[in-house]
C-alpha positions as CSV (number, residue, x, y, z in Angstrom):
1,M,0.0,0.0,0.0
2,N,2.9,2.4,0.7
3,E,4.1,2.0,-2.8
4,V,0.8,3.3,-4.1
5,I,0.3,6.1,-1.6
6,Y,3.2,8.1,-2.7
7,P,2.4,8.2,-6.6
8,L,-1.3,8.8,-6.0
9,S,-0.7,11.5,-3.5
10,A,2.0,13.2,-5.6
11,V,-0.2,13.1,-8.7
12,L,-3.2,14.6,-6.7
13,L,-0.9,17.3,-5.3
14,L,0.5,18.0,-8.8
15,Y,-2.8,18.3,-10.8
16,F,-5.2,19.6,-8.1
17,V,-3.0,21.8,-5.9
18,V,0.2,22.9,-7.6
19,I,-1.0,23.5,-11.1
20,P,-4.2,25.3,-10.1
21,I,-2.4,27.6,-7.8
22,L,0.2,28.4,-10.5
23,T,-2.7,28.9,-12.9
24,V,-4.4,31.4,-10.6
25,A,-1.2,33.3,-10.3
26,A,-0.7,33.4,-14.0
27,H,-4.3,34.6,-14.5
28,A,-3.7,37.4,-12.0
29,L,-0.5,38.4,-13.8
30,L,-2.1,38.5,-17.2
31,L,-5.2,40.4,-15.9
32,R,-3.0,43.0,-14.3
33,R,-0.6,43.4,-17.3
34,A,-3.5,43.6,-19.7
35,R,-4.4,47.0,-18.5
36,S,-1.2,48.4,-20.0
37,F,-1.8,46.8,-23.5
38,S,-2.7,49.5,-25.9
39,E,-2.4,47.5,-29.2
40,V,-3.7,44.2,-30.3
41,Q,-0.1,42.9,-31.1
42,D,0.9,43.4,-27.5
43,W,-1.0,40.1,-26.7
44,G,1.4,38.3,-29.0
45,A,4.4,38.8,-26.7
46,A,6.5,35.8,-25.8
47,W,6.0,36.3,-22.2
48,V,2.2,36.0,-22.6
49,W,2.6,32.5,-24.1
50,T,5.1,31.6,-21.4
51,A,2.7,32.6,-18.6
52,I,0.0,30.4,-20.2
53,V,2.0,27.2,-20.4
54,A,4.4,27.6,-17.5
55,P,1.9,26.6,-14.8
56,V,1.8,23.1,-16.3
57,L,5.1,22.6,-18.1
58,L,7.3,23.6,-15.2
59,P,5.8,21.5,-12.4
60,V,5.3,18.4,-14.8
61,S,9.0,18.7,-15.9
62,W,9.9,19.1,-12.2
63,W,8.0,15.8,-11.3
64,I,9.5,13.9,-14.2
65,V,13.1,15.0,-13.1
66,D,12.2,13.9,-9.6
67,V,11.1,10.5,-10.8
68,M,14.3,10.1,-12.9
69,H,16.4,11.2,-9.9
70,Q,14.8,8.6,-7.6
71,I,15.1,5.8,-10.2
72,G,18.7,6.9,-10.8
73,D,19.5,6.4,-7.0
74,H,19.2,2.7,-7.7
75,H,21.8,2.9,-10.5
76,T,20.5,0.1,-12.7
77,L,17.2,-1.3,-13.8
78,E,18.2,-4.7,-12.5
79,A,18.6,-3.2,-9.0
80,C,15.0,-2.0,-9.2
81,L,13.8,-5.4,-10.4
82,T,15.5,-7.0,-7.3
83,P,13.4,-6.9,-4.1
84,H,14.8,-4.4,-1.6
85,A,13.6,-2.8,1.5
86,D,12.9,0.9,0.6
87,G,10.5,0.2,-2.3
88,G,11.4,3.5,-3.9
89,C,11.7,2.0,-7.4
90,A,8.1,0.8,-7.6
91,E,6.9,4.2,-6.2
92,S,8.9,6.0,-8.8
93,F,7.8,3.9,-11.7
94,I,4.2,4.2,-10.8
95,L,4.5,8.0,-10.5
96,G,6.3,8.2,-13.8
97,I,3.6,6.3,-15.5
98,L,0.8,8.4,-14.0
99,V,2.5,11.7,-15.0
100,V,4.0,10.8,-18.3
101,T,1.0,8.8,-19.7
102,P,-1.1,12.0,-20.5
103,V,1.9,13.5,-22.4
104,V,2.4,10.3,-24.4
105,F,-1.3,10.1,-25.1
106,R,-1.1,13.6,-26.5
107,L,1.8,12.7,-28.7
108,F,0.0,9.8,-30.2
109,R,-3.0,11.9,-31.0
110,T,-0.8,14.5,-32.7
111,R,-0.6,14.3,-36.5
112,F,3.0,15.2,-37.4
113,S,2.7,16.7,-40.7
114,A,5.8,16.3,-43.0
115,P,6.0,17.9,-46.5
116,K,4.7,15.3,-48.9
117,G,3.9,17.4,-52.0
118,A,6.3,19.0,-54.5
119,R,8.3,21.9,-53.4
120,W,7.4,25.2,-54.9
121,V,10.1,27.9,-55.2
122,P,8.9,31.5,-55.4
123,N,10.6,33.8,-57.9
124,D,10.7,36.7,-55.5
125,P,14.0,37.2,-53.6
126,R,12.2,38.2,-50.5
127,V,10.7,34.7,-50.0
128,Q,13.0,32.4,-52.1
129,S,14.7,31.0,-48.9
130,L,11.3,29.7,-47.6
131,R,10.4,26.1,-47.6
132,V,7.1,26.0,-49.4
133,Y,5.3,22.8,-50.5
134,M,2.2,22.2,-52.5
135,V,-0.5,20.4,-50.5
136,T,-3.8,18.9,-51.5
137,D,-5.6,18.5,-48.2
138,L,-8.6,20.6,-47.1
139,C,-6.7,22.5,-44.3
140,D,-5.9,26.2,-44.5
141,P,-5.0,27.3,-48.1
142,I,-1.7,28.6,-46.9
143,A,-0.4,27.8,-43.4
144,T,2.7,27.1,-41.5
145,R,3.1,23.4,-40.5
146,G,5.6,21.1,-38.8
147,L,6.5,21.0,-35.1
148,L,10.2,20.9,-34.9
149,D,11.1,21.7,-38.5
150,P,8.4,24.2,-39.6
151,W,7.5,24.5,-43.4
152,I,4.7,26.4,-45.4
153,G,1.9,24.5,-47.1
154,L,0.3,26.1,-50.1
155,R,-2.8,24.8,-51.9
156,E,-3.3,25.1,-55.7
157,D,-6.5,27.2,-55.4
158,A,-4.6,29.7,-53.2
159,L,-1.8,29.9,-55.7
160,A,-4.2,30.4,-58.6
161,L,-6.3,33.0,-56.7
162,L,-3.6,35.3,-55.3
163,G,-1.6,37.8,-57.4
164,H,2.1,38.0,-57.2
165,E,2.5,40.7,-54.4
166,E,-0.5,39.2,-52.5
167,L,1.2,35.9,-52.6
168,V,4.6,37.2,-51.5
169,V,3.2,39.2,-48.5
170,A,1.2,36.1,-47.5
171,L,4.4,34.0,-47.5
172,L,6.1,36.8,-45.5
173,H,3.3,36.5,-43.0
174,E,3.9,32.7,-42.7
175,A,7.7,33.3,-42.5
176,E,7.1,35.1,-39.3
177,H,5.1,32.1,-38.0
178,V,8.1,29.9,-39.0
179,R,10.6,32.1,-37.2
180,G,8.4,32.1,-34.0
181,R,8.0,28.3,-34.1
182,D,4.3,28.9,-33.7
183,P,3.2,25.3,-34.6
184,L,5.3,24.0,-31.7
185,R,4.0,26.7,-29.3
186,R,0.5,26.0,-30.2
187,W,1.1,22.2,-29.6
188,L,2.7,22.9,-26.1
189,A,-0.2,25.1,-25.2
190,G,-2.7,22.4,-26.2
191,L,-0.7,19.9,-24.0
192,A,-0.8,22.4,-21.1
193,F,-4.6,22.9,-21.4
194,S,-5.2,19.1,-21.6
195,L,-3.3,18.7,-18.4
196,N,-4.7,21.7,-16.5
197,P,-7.9,21.2,-14.5
198,A,-8.0,25.0,-14.2
199,G,-7.1,25.7,-17.8
200,Y,-10.4,27.5,-18.5
201,L,-9.0,30.5,-16.7
202,L,-6.3,30.9,-19.2
203,E,-8.1,29.9,-22.4
204,P,-9.3,33.5,-23.2
205,Y,-5.8,34.8,-22.9
206,F,-4.5,32.1,-25.3
207,S,-7.1,33.2,-27.9
208,R,-5.9,36.8,-27.4
209,W,-2.2,35.6,-27.8
210,E,-3.2,33.9,-31.1
211,L,-4.8,37.1,-32.4
212,G,-1.8,39.1,-31.2
213,R,0.5,36.7,-33.0
214,E,-1.5,37.1,-36.3
215,A,-1.3,40.9,-35.9
216,I,2.4,40.7,-35.4
217,C,3.0,38.5,-38.4
218,D,0.8,40.8,-40.5
219,L,2.9,43.9,-39.4
220,E,6.1,42.0,-40.1
221,A,4.9,41.2,-43.6
222,A,3.7,44.8,-44.1
223,A,7.1,46.1,-43.2
224,R,8.6,44.2,-46.2
225,G,5.8,44.3,-48.7
226,D,2.5,46.0,-49.7
227,R,0.2,46.1,-46.7
228,F,-2.9,46.7,-48.9
229,A,-1.9,43.6,-50.9
230,L,-1.8,41.6,-47.6
231,A,-5.3,42.9,-46.6
232,Q,-6.6,41.8,-50.0
233,A,-4.9,38.5,-49.6
234,L,-6.5,37.9,-46.2
235,V,-10.0,38.5,-47.7
236,R,-9.3,36.3,-50.8
237,V,-7.9,33.4,-48.7
238,A,-10.9,33.7,-46.3
239,R,-13.2,33.2,-49.2
240,L,-11.5,29.8,-49.9
241,N,-12.5,28.7,-46.4
242,L,-16.2,29.4,-46.8
243,V,-18.5,26.9,-45.2
244,P,-22.2,26.2,-45.7
245,A,-24.5,28.8,-44.0
246,S,-25.7,26.1,-41.6
247,H,-22.2,25.9,-40.0
248,A,-21.9,29.7,-39.6
249,A,-22.8,29.5,-35.9
250,G,-19.5,27.8,-35.2
251,L,-17.6,30.7,-36.7
252,V,-18.8,33.4,-34.3
253,G,-15.8,35.6,-33.6
254,H,-13.7,34.7,-36.7
255,A,-15.3,37.3,-38.9
256,C,-14.5,39.9,-36.2
257,T,-10.8,38.7,-36.2
258,L,-10.5,39.1,-39.9
259,T,-12.1,42.6,-39.8
260,L,-9.7,43.7,-37.0
261,R,-6.6,42.5,-38.9
262,V,-7.7,44.1,-42.1
263,S,-8.4,47.3,-40.3
264,I,-5.0,47.5,-38.8
265,L,-3.4,47.0,-42.2
266,I,-5.4,49.7,-43.9
267,H,-5.1,52.3,-41.2
268,D,-3.4,55.5,-42.1
269,R,-0.4,54.7,-40.0
270,L,0.9,51.2,-39.0
271,P,1.6,50.7,-35.3
272,A,5.3,50.5,-34.3
273,L,6.6,47.0,-33.9
274,V,9.6,45.9,-31.9
275,R,11.6,43.0,-33.3
276,R,10.7,40.0,-31.3
277,R,13.1,37.5,-29.7
278,Y,11.1,34.3,-29.6
279,W,13.9,32.1,-28.2
280,Q,13.5,33.9,-24.8
281,A,10.3,31.9,-24.1
282,F,11.9,28.6,-24.7
283,A,15.1,29.7,-22.9
284,F,13.0,30.5,-19.8
285,L,11.4,27.1,-19.9
286,G,14.7,25.3,-20.5
287,L,16.5,27.2,-17.7
288,S,13.6,26.6,-15.3
289,A,13.8,22.9,-16.1
290,V,17.6,22.9,-15.4
291,G,16.8,24.8,-12.2
292,A,14.2,22.2,-11.2
293,Q,16.8,19.5,-11.7
294,W,19.3,21.4,-9.5
295,I,16.7,21.8,-6.7
296,V,16.0,18.1,-6.9
297,H,19.6,17.3,-6.4
298,R,19.7,19.8,-3.5
299,G,17.3,17.6,-1.5
300,M,13.8,18.5,-2.8
301,H,13.3,14.9,-3.9
302,D,12.1,14.4,-0.3
303,L,8.8,15.7,-1.6
304,H,7.4,12.2,-1.6
305,H,7.5,12.2,2.1
306,W,5.4,15.4,2.2
307,S,2.9,14.1,-0.4
308,E,2.5,10.8,1.4
309,A,1.8,12.6,4.7
310,L,-0.6,14.9,2.9
311,F,-2.5,11.9,1.3
312,I,-2.6,10.1,4.7
313,L,-4.0,13.4,6.2
314,F,-6.8,13.5,3.6
315,L,-7.6,9.8,4.3
316,N,-8.0,10.4,7.9
């Protein structure tokens, strides 16, 4: 029974105490900072995304490091398979399964899209370096795909519909998504929401972050091309995604998003845009994970004693 108490209590502590508390703190931070946002693109800042995913990714990575550390104390797998007095191996393996299983399940449900169509090379020097592939599926006519190695998918109907400058600025827009590793960041956010029992508090902020990212990508493209051509391209591409009127109820809010993006582009003066450093968000998470490992080696692996006592307290 002792071998089960620790992993159960640790998982309960992780998902129903630690993560909700960090989520409430992130919600309070975003709510307070939102008052200082004057532009839509402010929501697309890297720290906003970090505040959304950190309440889940950091404690989960902490727990995984803790499990690895405890298993590592036994040096070899054979030692864990041999009966011994402390029983720490069984506890650690059970905890590892409980914590890692949702992450693995999310991975299996993810469709990792690799470029399958022919590569299309644009004849404009502004976008010649981009990896653009022709696709035949019914997803977005032009979109950035690929988690670890992003690329741009382009449908034939979009290629036939868009003029030269419209296509170039649309590709410049997608190039910013590639530079920001947005497919990976969206996947990590989806993972965080699937593991967060209080994730509904942060979902509105994630929607605002996505809108802010689109506005940033629009402005980056407008700085290197014709902004009016980009506005026209947004409307033309939107027409390729039309659905039957009976499905329109599911698109509430999307039309407003398109209108807002077009309004920003055709305004008399474009808002100032600071060059973004997207690696900072990943660097923060990576350094925090390293810090978690350091804390574990400094003695915080004794957490299982606290969680076991907490679980026994609840049972009594």
